[in-house]
A tleap script that builds the chain and sets N, CA, C and O, in Angstrom:
source leaprc.protein.ff14SB
mol = sequence {
  NMET ALA ASN LYS GLY TYR TRP ILE GLY ARG
  VAL ASP VAL ASP ASP VAL GLU ALA TYR GLN
  ALA TYR ILE ASP ALA ASN GLY ALA ALA PHE
  ALA GLU PHE GLY ALA ARG PHE ILE ILE ARG
  GLY GLY ALA PHE GLU THR VAL GLU GLY THR
  SER ARG SER ARG ASN VAL VAL ILE GLU PHE
  PRO SER TYR GLN ALA ALA LEU ASP CYS TYR
  ASN SER PRO VAL TYR GLN ALA ALA LYS ALA
  PHE ARG THR PRO VAL SER THR ALA ASP ILE
  ILE ILE ILE GLU GLY TYR GLU ASP CALA
}
set mol.1.N position { 0.985 -1.216 0.140 }
set mol.1.CA position { -0.021 0.017 -0.038 }
set mol.1.C position { 0.888 1.265 0.100 }
set mol.1.O position { 1.800 1.319 0.924 }
set mol.2.N position { 0.577 2.277 -0.771 }
set mol.2.CA position { 1.343 3.403 -0.873 }
set mol.2.C position { 1.152 4.344 0.263 }
set mol.2.O position { 0.040 4.490 0.770 }
set mol.3.N position { 2.241 5.010 0.692 }
set mol.3.CA position { 2.164 6.013 1.747 }
set mol.3.C position { 1.385 7.175 1.225 }
set mol.3.O position { 1.398 7.522 0.044 }
set mol.4.N position { 0.646 7.806 2.261 }
set mol.4.CA position { -0.060 8.974 1.808 }
set mol.4.C position { 0.824 10.097 1.565 }
set mol.4.O position { 1.986 10.110 1.972 }
set mol.5.N position { 0.313 11.002 0.932 }
set mol.5.CA position { 1.100 12.243 0.616 }
set mol.5.C position { 0.442 13.530 1.194 }
set mol.5.O position { -0.762 13.583 1.445 }
set mol.6.N position { 1.267 14.521 1.381 }
set mol.6.CA position { 0.794 15.738 2.176 }
set mol.6.C position { 1.262 17.037 1.383 }
set mol.6.O position { 2.361 17.069 0.832 }
set mol.7.N position { 0.520 17.928 1.359 }
set mol.7.CA position { 0.962 19.291 0.992 }
set mol.7.C position { 1.150 20.035 2.394 }
set mol.7.O position { 0.268 19.966 3.251 }
set mol.8.N position { 2.256 20.701 2.580 }
set mol.8.CA position { 2.425 21.579 3.710 }
set mol.8.C position { 2.734 22.930 3.126 }
set mol.8.O position { 3.734 23.215 2.467 }
set mol.9.N position { 1.635 23.805 3.492 }
set mol.9.CA position { 1.760 25.192 2.962 }
set mol.9.C position { 1.851 26.252 4.036 }
set mol.9.O position { 1.159 26.181 5.053 }
set mol.10.N position { 2.609 27.126 3.837 }
set mol.10.CA position { 2.810 28.432 4.663 }
set mol.10.C position { 2.630 29.543 3.751 }
set mol.10.O position { 3.344 29.663 2.755 }
set mol.11.N position { 1.665 30.401 4.055 }
set mol.11.CA position { 1.241 31.418 3.096 }
set mol.11.C position { 1.129 32.844 3.836 }
set mol.11.O position { 0.645 32.864 4.968 }
set mol.12.N position { 1.524 33.928 3.285 }
set mol.12.CA position { 1.133 35.264 3.546 }
set mol.12.C position { 0.303 35.776 2.551 }
set mol.12.O position { 0.722 35.844 1.396 }
set mol.13.N position { -0.904 36.173 2.868 }
set mol.13.CA position { -1.847 36.694 1.893 }
set mol.13.C position { -1.768 38.307 1.930 }
set mol.13.O position { -1.796 38.972 2.965 }
set mol.14.N position { -1.677 38.759 0.767 }
set mol.14.CA position { -1.514 40.270 0.539 }
set mol.14.C position { -2.890 40.862 0.222 }
set mol.14.O position { -3.068 42.041 0.528 }
set mol.15.N position { -3.844 40.204 -0.335 }
set mol.15.CA position { -5.140 40.711 -0.611 }
set mol.15.C position { -6.177 39.594 -0.430 }
set mol.15.O position { -6.473 38.810 -1.332 }
set mol.16.N position { -6.709 39.581 0.811 }
set mol.16.CA position { -7.673 38.587 1.300 }
set mol.16.C position { -8.911 38.394 0.397 }
set mol.16.O position { -9.490 37.315 0.271 }
set mol.17.N position { -9.247 39.501 -0.197 }
set mol.17.CA position { -10.563 39.536 -1.022 }
set mol.17.C position { -10.153 38.752 -2.281 }
set mol.17.O position { -10.854 37.788 -2.591 }
set mol.18.N position { -9.160 39.047 -2.986 }
set mol.18.CA position { -8.625 38.437 -4.127 }
set mol.18.C position { -8.256 37.017 -3.925 }
set mol.18.O position { -8.519 36.217 -4.823 }
set mol.19.N position { -7.696 36.635 -2.879 }
set mol.19.CA position { -7.219 35.330 -2.430 }
set mol.19.C position { -8.485 34.415 -2.450 }
set mol.19.O position { -8.356 33.225 -2.738 }
set mol.20.N position { -9.664 34.927 -2.160 }
set mol.20.CA position { -10.900 34.046 -2.139 }
set mol.20.C position { -11.217 33.468 -3.416 }
set mol.20.O position { -11.898 32.443 -3.455 }
set mol.21.N position { -10.756 34.069 -4.565 }
set mol.21.CA position { -10.949 33.399 -5.875 }
set mol.21.C position { -10.163 32.113 -5.948 }
set mol.21.O position { -10.630 31.140 -6.540 }
set mol.22.N position { -8.903 32.083 -5.322 }
set mol.22.CA position { -8.102 30.861 -5.353 }
set mol.22.C position { -8.871 29.819 -4.408 }
set mol.22.O position { -9.028 28.667 -4.811 }
set mol.23.N position { -9.293 30.170 -3.307 }
set mol.23.CA position { -10.117 29.233 -2.440 }
set mol.23.C position { -11.260 28.661 -3.202 }
set mol.23.O position { -11.439 27.444 -3.242 }
set mol.24.N position { -12.004 29.472 -3.780 }
set mol.24.CA position { -13.144 28.975 -4.624 }
set mol.24.C position { -12.830 28.169 -5.758 }
set mol.24.O position { -13.671 27.388 -6.201 }
set mol.25.N position { -11.658 28.287 -6.288 }
set mol.25.CA position { -11.236 27.552 -7.526 }
set mol.25.C position { -10.486 26.217 -7.126 }
set mol.25.O position { -10.440 25.280 -7.922 }
set mol.26.N position { -9.956 26.157 -5.991 }
set mol.26.CA position { -9.001 24.960 -5.839 }
set mol.26.C position { -9.782 23.765 -5.378 }
set mol.26.O position { -9.193 22.684 -5.355 }
set mol.27.N position { -11.054 23.832 -5.002 }
set mol.27.CA position { -11.820 22.649 -4.495 }
set mol.27.C position { -11.982 21.551 -5.613 }
set mol.27.O position { -12.031 20.364 -5.288 }
set mol.28.N position { -12.065 21.943 -6.923 }
set mol.28.CA position { -12.302 20.903 -7.833 }
set mol.28.C position { -11.045 20.051 -7.941 }
set mol.28.O position { -11.179 18.841 -8.122 }
set mol.29.N position { -9.879 20.573 -7.848 }
set mol.29.CA position { -8.732 19.762 -7.970 }
set mol.29.C position { -8.523 18.952 -6.725 }
set mol.29.O position { -8.122 17.795 -6.846 }
set mol.30.N position { -8.746 19.429 -5.607 }
set mol.30.CA position { -8.705 18.762 -4.338 }
set mol.30.C position { -9.687 17.573 -4.315 }
set mol.30.O position { -9.357 16.496 -3.820 }
set mol.31.N position { -10.855 17.782 -4.840 }
set mol.31.CA position { -11.898 16.646 -4.861 }
set mol.31.C position { -11.372 15.542 -5.776 }
set mol.31.O position { -11.397 14.356 -5.446 }
set mol.32.N position { -10.873 16.004 -6.992 }
set mol.32.CA position { -10.473 15.044 -8.015 }
set mol.32.C position { -9.400 14.169 -7.520 }
set mol.32.O position { -9.329 13.000 -7.898 }
set mol.33.N position { -8.509 14.714 -6.642 }
set mol.33.CA position { -7.331 13.821 -6.257 }
set mol.33.C position { -7.636 13.261 -4.750 }
set mol.33.O position { -6.727 12.730 -4.112 }
set mol.34.N position { -8.697 13.373 -4.312 }
set mol.34.CA position { -8.965 12.803 -2.907 }
set mol.34.C position { -8.379 13.548 -1.720 }
set mol.34.O position { -8.084 12.906 -0.712 }
set mol.35.N position { -8.202 14.792 -1.771 }
set mol.35.CA position { -7.510 15.591 -0.789 }
set mol.35.C position { -8.500 15.717 0.452 }
set mol.35.O position { -9.725 15.686 0.336 }
set mol.36.N position { -7.824 15.860 1.637 }
set mol.36.CA position { -8.613 16.232 2.772 }
set mol.36.C position { -7.684 17.130 3.606 }
set mol.36.O position { -6.511 16.878 3.879 }
set mol.37.N position { -8.418 18.265 3.983 }
set mol.37.CA position { -7.656 19.186 4.914 }
set mol.37.C position { -7.509 18.656 6.323 }
set mol.37.O position { -8.459 18.278 7.009 }
set mol.38.N position { -6.142 18.659 6.730 }
set mol.38.CA position { -5.899 18.323 8.125 }
set mol.38.C position { -5.782 19.626 8.883 }
set mol.38.O position { -6.262 19.725 10.012 }
set mol.39.N position { -5.185 20.582 8.316 }
set mol.39.CA position { -4.964 21.943 8.963 }
set mol.39.C position { -5.362 22.964 8.009 }
set mol.39.O position { -4.847 22.893 6.893 }
set mol.40.N position { -6.209 23.926 8.251 }
set mol.40.CA position { -6.556 24.943 7.293 }
set mol.40.C position { -6.611 26.270 8.125 }
set mol.40.O position { -7.728 26.658 8.467 }
set mol.41.N position { -5.683 26.888 8.427 }
set mol.41.CA position { -5.526 28.135 9.290 }
set mol.41.C position { -5.451 27.690 10.632 }
set mol.41.O position { -4.891 26.634 10.929 }
set mol.42.N position { -6.048 28.527 11.554 }
set mol.42.CA position { -6.086 28.168 12.904 }
set mol.42.C position { -5.014 28.902 13.747 }
set mol.42.O position { -4.110 29.558 13.229 }
set mol.43.N position { -5.172 28.754 15.033 }
set mol.43.CA position { -4.113 29.386 15.890 }
set mol.43.C position { -2.901 28.699 15.863 }
set mol.43.O position { -2.904 27.485 15.655 }
set mol.44.N position { -1.769 29.370 16.063 }
set mol.44.CA position { -0.415 28.762 15.990 }
set mol.44.C position { 0.537 29.677 16.723 }
set mol.44.O position { 0.302 30.880 16.835 }
set mol.45.N position { 1.596 29.111 17.214 }
set mol.45.CA position { 2.658 29.935 17.898 }
set mol.45.C position { 3.995 29.570 17.169 }
set mol.45.O position { 4.220 28.376 16.973 }
set mol.46.N position { 4.740 30.345 16.827 }
set mol.46.CA position { 6.033 30.137 16.242 }
set mol.46.C position { 7.009 29.931 17.301 }
set mol.46.O position { 7.286 30.904 18.003 }
set mol.47.N position { 7.599 28.759 17.536 }
set mol.47.CA position { 8.463 28.568 18.681 }
set mol.47.C position { 9.962 28.458 18.205 }
set mol.47.O position { 10.878 28.501 19.027 }
set mol.48.N position { 10.176 28.321 16.905 }
set mol.48.CA position { 11.555 28.277 16.348 }
set mol.48.C position { 11.411 28.790 14.955 }
set mol.48.O position { 10.367 28.561 14.343 }
set mol.49.N position { 12.372 29.460 14.415 }
set mol.49.CA position { 12.501 29.897 13.000 }
set mol.49.C position { 11.455 30.901 12.688 }
set mol.49.O position { 10.978 31.600 13.582 }
set mol.50.N position { 11.077 30.997 11.435 }
set mol.50.CA position { 10.143 31.909 10.939 }
set mol.50.C position { 8.785 31.310 10.576 }
set mol.50.O position { 8.633 30.089 10.540 }
set mol.51.N position { 7.820 32.148 10.312 }
set mol.51.CA position { 6.472 31.536 10.049 }
set mol.51.C position { 5.811 32.436 9.000 }
set mol.51.O position { 6.393 33.478 8.700 }
set mol.52.N position { 4.765 32.158 8.476 }
set mol.52.CA position { 3.777 32.990 7.720 }
set mol.52.C position { 2.518 32.941 8.414 }
set mol.52.O position { 2.298 32.238 9.401 }
set mol.53.N position { 1.666 33.749 7.836 }
set mol.53.CA position { 0.267 33.998 8.652 }
set mol.53.C position { -0.702 32.900 8.500 }
set mol.53.O position { -1.639 32.768 9.288 }
set mol.54.N position { -0.502 32.117 7.515 }
set mol.54.CA position { -1.621 31.056 7.295 }
set mol.54.C position { -0.840 29.720 7.030 }
set mol.54.O position { 0.142 29.672 6.290 }
set mol.55.N position { -1.339 28.682 7.671 }
set mol.55.CA position { -0.716 27.375 7.493 }
set mol.55.C position { -1.741 26.302 7.158 }
set mol.55.O position { -2.815 26.242 7.757 }
set mol.56.N position { -1.391 25.445 6.181 }
set mol.56.CA position { -2.222 24.435 5.703 }
set mol.56.C position { -1.549 23.073 5.552 }
set mol.56.O position { -0.422 23.013 5.062 }
set mol.57.N position { -2.153 22.050 5.927 }
set mol.57.CA position { -1.770 20.742 5.660 }
set mol.57.C position { -2.954 19.911 5.053 }
set mol.57.O position { -4.019 19.770 5.654 }
set mol.58.N position { -2.705 19.390 3.864 }
set mol.58.CA position { -3.580 18.781 3.073 }
set mol.58.C position { -3.081 17.212 2.782 }
set mol.58.O position { -1.988 16.993 2.261 }
set mol.59.N position { -3.985 16.157 3.169 }
set mol.59.CA position { -3.596 14.858 2.916 }
set mol.59.C position { -4.195 14.336 1.729 }
set mol.59.O position { -5.320 14.688 1.374 }
set mol.60.N position { -3.435 13.438 1.041 }
set mol.60.CA position { -3.815 12.795 -0.210 }
set mol.60.C position { -3.633 11.298 0.019 }
set mol.60.O position { -2.810 10.849 0.818 }
set mol.61.N position { -4.506 10.498 -0.781 }
set mol.61.CA position { -4.325 9.089 -0.570 }
set mol.61.C position { -2.962 8.589 -0.958 }
set mol.61.O position { -2.595 7.503 -0.510 }
set mol.62.N position { -2.218 9.252 -1.714 }
set mol.62.CA position { -0.803 8.813 -1.964 }
set mol.62.C position { 0.089 9.899 -2.222 }
set mol.62.O position { -0.416 10.992 -2.478 }
set mol.63.N position { 1.408 9.771 -2.197 }
set mol.63.CA position { 2.378 10.813 -2.530 }
set mol.63.C position { 2.112 11.092 -3.986 }
set mol.63.O position { 2.090 12.268 -4.349 }
set mol.64.N position { 1.904 10.102 -4.873 }
set mol.64.CA position { 1.607 10.490 -6.216 }
set mol.64.C position { 0.580 11.206 -6.442 }
set mol.64.O position { 0.642 12.126 -7.258 }
set mol.65.N position { -0.549 10.921 -5.767 }
set mol.65.CA position { -1.733 11.861 -5.951 }
set mol.65.C position { -1.555 13.200 -5.629 }
set mol.65.O position { -2.148 14.095 -6.230 }
set mol.66.N position { -0.606 13.439 -4.521 }
set mol.66.CA position { -0.393 14.790 -4.126 }
set mol.66.C position { 0.366 15.574 -5.216 }
set mol.66.O position { 0.055 16.742 -5.450 }
set mol.67.N position { 1.341 14.960 -5.878 }
set mol.67.CA position { 2.093 15.385 -7.001 }
set mol.67.C position { 1.278 15.697 -8.135 }
set mol.67.O position { 1.382 16.767 -8.736 }
set mol.68.N position { 0.364 14.673 -8.487 }
set mol.68.CA position { -0.438 14.914 -9.660 }
set mol.68.C position { -1.431 15.953 -9.451 }
set mol.68.O position { -1.776 16.697 -10.369 }
set mol.69.N position { -1.920 16.033 -8.230 }
set mol.69.CA position { -2.883 17.258 -7.954 }
set mol.69.C position { -2.213 18.607 -8.357 }
set mol.69.O position { -2.719 19.419 -9.132 }
set mol.70.N position { -1.034 18.738 -7.743 }
set mol.70.CA position { -0.243 20.100 -7.926 }
set mol.70.C position { -0.020 20.235 -9.365 }
set mol.70.O position { -0.126 21.371 -9.827 }
set mol.71.N position { 0.263 19.296 -10.132 }
set mol.71.CA position { 0.604 19.554 -11.500 }
set mol.71.C position { -0.482 19.445 -12.474 }
set mol.71.O position { -0.272 19.544 -13.683 }
set mol.72.N position { -1.658 19.239 -11.963 }
set mol.72.CA position { -2.844 19.178 -12.848 }
set mol.72.C position { -3.242 20.438 -13.422 }
set mol.72.O position { -3.027 21.480 -12.803 }
set mol.73.N position { -3.820 20.435 -14.580 }
set mol.73.CA position { -4.316 21.714 -15.255 }
set mol.73.C position { -5.271 22.501 -14.313 }
set mol.73.O position { -5.238 23.725 -14.187 }
set mol.74.N position { -6.143 21.649 -13.650 }
set mol.74.CA position { -7.145 22.228 -12.769 }
set mol.74.C position { -6.575 22.941 -11.602 }
set mol.74.O position { -7.052 24.027 -11.273 }
set mol.75.N position { -5.541 22.384 -10.923 }
set mol.75.CA position { -5.001 23.179 -9.849 }
set mol.75.C position { -4.084 24.353 -10.392 }
set mol.75.O position { -4.014 25.402 -9.752 }
set mol.76.N position { -3.408 24.182 -11.527 }
set mol.76.CA position { -2.588 25.216 -11.957 }
set mol.76.C position { -3.434 26.437 -12.375 }
set mol.76.O position { -3.013 27.588 -12.265 }
set mol.77.N position { -4.691 26.110 -12.877 }
set mol.77.CA position { -5.648 27.292 -13.083 }
set mol.77.C position { -5.958 27.937 -11.814 }
set mol.77.O position { -6.017 29.167 -11.802 }
set mol.78.N position { -6.158 27.297 -10.775 }
set mol.78.CA position { -6.504 27.825 -9.316 }
set mol.78.C position { -5.335 28.585 -8.899 }
set mol.78.O position { -5.498 29.706 -8.418 }
set mol.79.N position { -4.191 28.094 -9.032 }
set mol.79.CA position { -2.974 28.643 -8.479 }
set mol.79.C position { -2.693 30.048 -9.186 }
set mol.79.O position { -2.024 30.902 -8.604 }
set mol.80.N position { -3.191 30.246 -10.376 }
set mol.80.CA position { -3.041 31.473 -11.037 }
set mol.80.C position { -3.763 32.547 -10.317 }
set mol.80.O position { -3.429 33.716 -10.512 }
set mol.81.N position { -4.771 32.236 -9.461 }
set mol.81.CA position { -5.387 33.265 -8.618 }
set mol.81.C position { -4.588 33.596 -7.469 }
set mol.81.O position { -4.615 34.757 -7.059 }
set mol.82.N position { -3.809 32.644 -6.837 }
set mol.82.CA position { -3.202 32.744 -5.721 }
set mol.82.C position { -1.761 33.490 -5.860 }
set mol.82.O position { -1.401 34.358 -5.066 }
set mol.83.N position { -1.072 33.100 -6.837 }
set mol.83.CA position { 0.236 33.688 -6.997 }
set mol.83.C position { 0.462 35.276 -7.008 }
set mol.83.O position { 1.472 35.728 -6.469 }
set mol.84.N position { -0.478 36.130 -7.623 }
set mol.84.CA position { -0.170 37.488 -7.554 }
set mol.84.C position { -0.663 38.161 -6.233 }
set mol.84.O position { -0.364 39.333 -6.004 }
set mol.85.N position { -1.396 37.445 -5.385 }
set mol.85.CA position { -1.878 37.969 -4.263 }
set mol.85.C position { -1.355 37.507 -2.888 }
set mol.85.O position { -1.829 37.883 -1.816 }
set mol.86.N position { -0.191 36.540 -3.055 }
set mol.86.CA position { 0.270 35.895 -1.910 }
set mol.86.C position { 1.645 35.497 -2.074 }
set mol.86.O position { 2.113 35.449 -3.211 }
set mol.87.N position { 2.447 35.163 -0.925 }
set mol.87.CA position { 3.684 34.563 -1.009 }
set mol.87.C position { 3.500 33.237 -0.247 }
set mol.87.O position { 2.900 33.177 0.826 }
set mol.88.N position { 4.080 32.126 -0.896 }
set mol.88.CA position { 3.813 30.863 -0.250 }
set mol.88.C position { 5.087 29.984 -0.385 }
set mol.88.O position { 5.835 30.061 -1.359 }
set mol.89.N position { 5.278 29.150 0.657 }
set mol.89.CA position { 6.174 28.051 0.772 }
set mol.89.C position { 5.395 26.842 0.825 }
set mol.89.O position { 4.685 26.627 1.808 }
set mol.90.N position { 5.463 25.949 -0.231 }
set mol.90.CA position { 4.811 24.669 -0.297 }
set mol.90.C position { 5.627 23.505 -0.643 }
set mol.90.O position { 6.339 23.408 -1.642 }
set mol.91.N position { 5.447 22.567 0.343 }
set mol.91.CA position { 6.185 21.340 -0.003 }
set mol.91.C position { 5.212 20.194 -0.199 }
set mol.91.O position { 4.119 20.222 0.368 }
set mol.92.N position { 5.566 19.199 -0.975 }
set mol.92.CA position { 4.834 17.995 -1.118 }
set mol.92.C position { 5.719 16.901 -0.493 }
set mol.92.O position { 6.898 16.781 -0.827 }
set mol.93.N position { 5.139 16.117 0.409 }
set mol.93.CA position { 5.967 15.287 1.132 }
set mol.93.C position { 5.269 13.875 1.292 }
set mol.93.O position { 4.042 13.804 1.362 }
set mol.94.N position { 6.098 12.723 1.350 }
set mol.94.CA position { 5.470 11.452 1.411 }
set mol.94.C position { 5.334 11.143 3.013 }
set mol.94.O position { 6.264 11.340 3.795 }
set mol.95.N position { 4.200 10.690 3.354 }
set mol.95.CA position { 3.886 10.305 4.747 }
set mol.95.C position { 4.657 9.101 5.176 }
set mol.95.O position { 5.247 8.387 4.365 }
set mol.96.N position { 4.645 8.883 6.471 }
set mol.96.CA position { 5.423 7.765 7.047 }
set mol.96.C position { 4.522 6.778 7.660 }
set mol.96.O position { 3.668 7.119 8.478 }
set mol.97.N position { 4.698 5.524 7.271 }
set mol.97.CA position { 3.750 4.497 7.724 }
set mol.97.C position { 4.563 3.667 8.531 }
set mol.97.O position { 5.530 3.134 7.986 }
set mol.98.N position { 4.336 3.451 9.787 }
set mol.98.CA position { 5.087 2.566 10.731 }
set mol.98.C position { 4.486 1.189 10.750 }
set mol.98.O position { 3.445 0.990 11.376 }
set mol.99.N position { 5.101 0.222 10.086 }
set mol.99.CA position { 4.538 -1.021 9.817 }
set mol.99.C position { 4.391 -1.830 11.114 }
set mol.99.O position { 3.910 -2.963 11.083 }
savepdb mol mol.pdb
quit
């Protein structure tokens, strides 16, 4: 069985109103690839290093699904709304399964 995949995103939003277009558009890609939000905003405290104002963790059924979602035309169209109005650090990482 393949390990789950995750997107870990840290985002500073410059224009909250314009960013809403990204939120509205990304749902189709996430649904297509079986994504589930684990963390979507919420309170946090930076205890080491630096942070951004918004944090997101999205779980996918597999690492490949996480990569495929990001590279899909549907997500890339949504991302076009995010890029001009925010600064983001996003990684896609394979989950750990302890057998």
